[in-house]
C-alpha positions in Angstrom: -0.3 -0.2 -0.1 1.0 3.8 -0.3 1.1 3.7 3.3 3.5 0.9 3.9 5.7 2.1 1.0 6.1 5.3 3.1 6.4 3.5 6.5 9.0 1.2 5.1 10.9 4.3 3.7 10.6 6.5 6.7 8.4 9.3 4.9 6.6 10.8 7.6 5.0 13.6 6.0 3.6 11.2 3.3 2.5 9.0 6.2 0.6 11.6 8.0 -0.9 13.1 4.9 -1.9 9.3 4.3 -3.2 8.9 7.7 -5.3 12.2 7.5 -6.8 10.6 4.3 -8.1 7.8 6.0 -5.5 5.1 5.1 -5.8 2.2 7.3 -2.5 1.7 9.1 -3.5 -2.0 9.7 -4.0 -2.9 5.9 -2.1 -5.8 4.6 -0.2 -4.7 1.4 0.4 -6.6 -1.9 3.9 -8.5 -0.4 1.4 -9.6 2.9 3.0 -6.9 5.1 1.5 -4.0 7.1 3.0 -0.7 7.3 3.9 -1.6 11.0 5.8 -4.6 9.7 7.3 -2.4 6.8 8.5 0.1 9.3 10.0 -2.4 11.5 11.8 -4.5 9.2 13.6 -1.1 7.9 14.3 0.1 11.5 11.8 3.3 11.0 11.5 3.9 14.7 9.7 7.6 14.0 7.4 5.9 11.4 6.6 2.9 14.1 5.7 5.8 16.8 3.7 7.5 14.6 1.9 4.3 13.4 1.1 3.4 16.8 -0.3 6.7 17.8 -2.8 6.3 14.7 -3.6 3.0 15.7 -1.7 0.3 14.3 -1.8 -3.0 16.1 1.8 -4.0 16.6 0.3 -7.7 17.7 -1.0 -8.1 14.3 0.9 -11.0 12.3 1.6 -10.6 8.4 3.8 -12.1 5.9 4.5 -15.5 4.8 5.4 -16.6 8.4 2.4 -14.7 10.0 5.1 -12.9 12.3 4.4 -9.7 14.6 6.3 -6.6 13.5 8.3 -7.4 16.6 9.4 -10.5 15.1 9.7 -9.1 11.8 12.2 -6.5 13.5 14.1 -9.1 15.2 14.6 -10.9 12.1 16.0 -8.1 10.2 18.2 -7.1 13.1 16.9 -3.8 13.7 17.4 -3.4 17.2 16.1 0.2 18.0 12.6 -1.2 16.2 12.6 -3.8 18.4 13.0 -2.0 21.5 10.1 0.4 20.6 8.0 -2.7 19.8 8.8 -4.7 23.1 8.2 -1.3 24.9 4.7 -1.5 23.1 3.6 -4.8 24.8 1.9 -4.3 28.2 1.8 -7.9 29.3 3.5 -11.3 29.0 2.4 -13.2 26.2 3.1 -15.9 23.4 4.4 -13.0 21.2 7.2 -12.3 23.6 7.9 -15.7 24.2 8.5 -16.3 20.5 10.5 -13.3 20.4 12.8 -14.1 23.1 13.4 -17.9 21.2 14.3 -15.5 17.6 16.4 -12.9 20.0 18.1 -15.8 21.3 19.1 -17.9 18.4 20.1 -14.6 16.7 22.6 -13.5 19.6 20.4 -10.5 20.4 21.6 -9.6 23.9 20.1 -6.3 24.4 16.5 -7.8 23.0 16.8 -10.8 25.2 17.5 -8.7 28.4 14.6 -6.6 27.4 12.3 -9.6 26.5 13.0 -11.3 29.9 12.4 -8.0 31.9 9.0 -8.0 29.8 8.0 -11.3 31.4 8.9 -13.5 28.1 9.0 -16.9 29.5 12.4 -18.5 28.6 11.3 -21.9 29.8 8.5 -22.2 27.0 9.2 -25.8 25.0 9.0 -24.9 21.1 9.1 -28.6 20.5 11.5 -31.6 21.5 12.5 -29.4 24.4 13.7 -26.7 22.7 13.5 -23.5 24.9 15.3 -20.1 24.3 18.5 -21.3 25.7 18.9 -24.0 23.7 18.1 -21.6 20.8 21.1 -19.5 22.2 23.4 -22.3 22.3 22.7 -23.9 19.2 22.3 -20.4 17.0 19.1 -20.1 14.8 19.5 -21.5 11.7 18.6 -18.6 9.1 19.3 -18.7 5.7 18.8 -14.5 6.2 20.9 -14.1 8.8 24.7 -14.4 9.8 26.2 -16.1 12.8 27.4 -13.8 15.3 30.3 -15.7 16.5 30.7 -17.5 19.9 31.3 -14.3 22.2 27.8 -12.8 21.2 26.1 -16.3 21.7 28.2 -16.7 25.1 26.8 -13.1 26.2 23.4 -14.4 25.4 23.4 -17.9 26.9 25.0 -15.9 30.0 21.8 -13.3 30.0 19.5 -16.3 29.8 21.1 -18.6 32.6 20.8 -15.6 34.8 17.1 -17.3 34.8 16.9 -19.5 37.7 16.5 -23.1 37.1 16.8 -22.7 33.0 18.2 -25.8 31.9 18.7 -27.8 28.3 16.2 -30.1 28.0 15.0 -33.0 25.4 17.2 -33.4 21.9 18.5 -29.7 22.3 20.1 -30.5 25.8 21.5 -34.3 24.6 23.1 -32.4 21.7 24.5 -29.6 24.0 25.9 -32.5 26.3 27.6 -34.1 23.4 29.4 -31.1 22.0 
């Protein structure tokens, strides 16, 4: 949509004009994205702020994976956008748990800390014993995201280990113990 393109490009003047003319801040565009997700993927924090104040739903899933704007920001390594969207979450939810799992696998230490503070559950089982700690240890496999190196993953693991009684379980735990 024109609003989605303006949001992705950070064109606040165009966004304001379109919103004033009645553009829907939650409309799904041709590529399956909301304007808020487009802004999040491109790190356009001012556009995110404008959209949130004009009624954009920060929890609306979109794109091929049905991800929320927060997950899109994490996936595209947009830390400022992710921080703003984490701040927009009012209570612990499965969205925050999913975001913690993703941020841990991508070694996004600041996002992990913010998500834990917001109440994300590091113990949530994502299948076969996988949790945020196992994702931090093993690293997320993602063709769009580069591995950050052991030092960054070590810091992420340490942030998660600060949570009392968090353990590796299932196949992920078995693989880590063998390594």
